[in-house]
C-alpha positions in Angstrom: 10.8 1.5 14.4 14.2 -0.3 14.3 14.7 -4.0 14.5 16.9 -3.7 17.6 13.8 -2.6 19.6 11.5 -5.5 18.6 13.9 -8.4 18.2 13.2 -9.6 21.7 9.4 -9.5 21.4 7.5 -12.7 21.9 5.9 -14.5 19.0 2.4 -13.1 19.5 3.6 -9.5 20.0 6.0 -9.7 17.1 3.1 -10.9 14.8 0.8 -8.2 16.2 3.3 -5.6 15.3 4.6 -6.8 11.9 1.7 -9.0 10.7 4.0 -12.1 10.1 5.5 -14.8 12.4 9.1 -14.7 13.3 9.7 -17.9 11.2 8.4 -16.1 8.2 10.5 -13.1 8.9 13.6 -15.3 9.1 12.6 -16.9 5.7 12.3 -13.5 4.2 15.7 -12.5 5.5 17.3 -15.7 4.1 15.9 -15.0 0.6 17.0 -11.4 0.7 20.5 -12.1 2.0 21.1 -14.4 -0.9 19.8 -11.8 -3.3 21.8 -9.0 -1.7 25.0 -11.0 -2.1 24.3 -11.2 -5.9 23.5 -7.5 -5.9 26.7 -6.6 -4.1 28.8 -8.3 -6.7 27.6 -5.8 -9.2 28.9 -3.0 -7.0 27.4 0.2 -5.6 27.3 1.9 -2.3 26.6 0.0 0.9 23.0 0.4 2.2 22.5 2.7 5.2 20.0 0.4 6.8 20.4 -3.1 7.9 18.5 -5.8 6.0 16.2 -6.4 9.1 15.3 -2.7 9.2 14.6 -2.7 5.4 12.3 -5.6 5.8 10.5 -3.9 8.8 10.2 -0.8 6.6 8.5 -2.8 3.9 6.2 -4.5 6.4 5.2 -1.1 7.7 4.4 0.0 4.2 2.3 -3.1 3.4 0.6 -3.4 6.8 -0.1 0.2 7.8 -0.5 1.9 4.4 2.0 4.6 5.5 3.3 6.9 2.8 6.9 6.7 1.6 7.5 10.1 3.0 6.4 9.1 6.5 8.4 5.9 6.5 11.5 7.7 5.2 11.3 10.2 8.0 11.1 7.4 10.5 14.3 5.8 9.1 16.2 9.0 8.2 16.5 8.3 4.5 15.2 10.0 1.4 11.7 9.3 0.1 13.2 7.9 -3.2 15.5 5.6 -1.3 12.5 4.3 0.7 10.7 3.6 -2.5 13.6 1.8 -4.1 14.2 -0.4 -1.1 10.5 -1.4 -0.8 10.2 -2.2 -4.5 13.4 -4.2 -4.5 12.2 -6.3 -1.5 8.8 -6.8 -3.1 10.2 -7.9 -6.4 12.9 -10.1 -4.9 10.3 -12.0 -2.8 8.0 -12.4 -5.8 10.8 -13.8 -7.9 11.6 -16.3 -5.2 8.2 -18.0 -5.7 7.9 -18.6 -2.0 5.9 -15.5 -1.4 3.3 -14.6 -4.0 -0.3 -13.6 -4.3 -2.7 -16.1 -5.6 -3.7 -15.7 -9.3 -7.1 -15.0 -10.6 -7.8 -18.6 -11.4 -6.8 -19.7 -7.9 -9.3 -17.3 -6.4 -12.1 -18.6 -8.6 -11.4 -22.2 -7.5 -12.2 -21.4 -3.8 -15.4 -22.7 -2.2 -16.2 -19.4 -0.7 -19.5 -17.9 -1.8 -19.8 -14.2 -2.1 -22.9 -12.2 -1.7 -23.1 -9.2 -4.1 -25.2 -6.2 -3.5 -25.8 -3.7 -6.4 -26.8 -0.2 -5.9 -28.5 1.8 -8.7 -26.9 5.2 -8.8 -28.0 6.3 -12.2 -28.7 10.0 -12.8 -32.2 11.2 -13.1 -33.4 14.7 -14.0 -34.5 17.0 -11.3 -38.1 18.1 -11.6 -38.3 21.8 -11.6 -41.3 24.1 -12.0 -42.0 25.2 -15.5 -41.7 28.9 -16.3 -45.0 30.6 -17.3 -45.4 34.1 -18.5 -48.4 34.4 -16.2 -46.4 33.6 -13.1 -43.4 35.8 -13.8 -43.3 39.5 -13.2 -42.1 41.6 -16.1 -40.1 44.6 -14.9 -39.0 47.3 -17.3 -35.3 47.9 -17.3 -34.4 51.5 -17.0 -31.0 53.0 -17.8 -29.8 50.3 -20.0 -28.9 51.3 -23.5 
């Protein structure tokens, strides 16, 4: 889905579709625009997709768990280009320190209590009947040399 189709959506519908508010989307764009200016100074070809479309592509990947192949087909780019774009956006946002996942220590500090259920799934031998010579029938084999 291209940004041109969804740019006029209201706040609730935009969030329902992308998973983030429009304000957050604008913050992401500001961070990425600054990073892209630095990247363009190094040279290289111009990107086929607009920055807004690339952010939407990343949000589709993170929100819907679509594969790179499916996303690349939606945006008419190669699968490897889709991968590179998504990784660049993720890494750039993490480096900005405005968008990051909480660390392990931060998760342990929360007041939430978790209930844990353990299931014993150890292997146990299957009981099978024992073979007795009394119960088995002995048949002579003929024609075997």
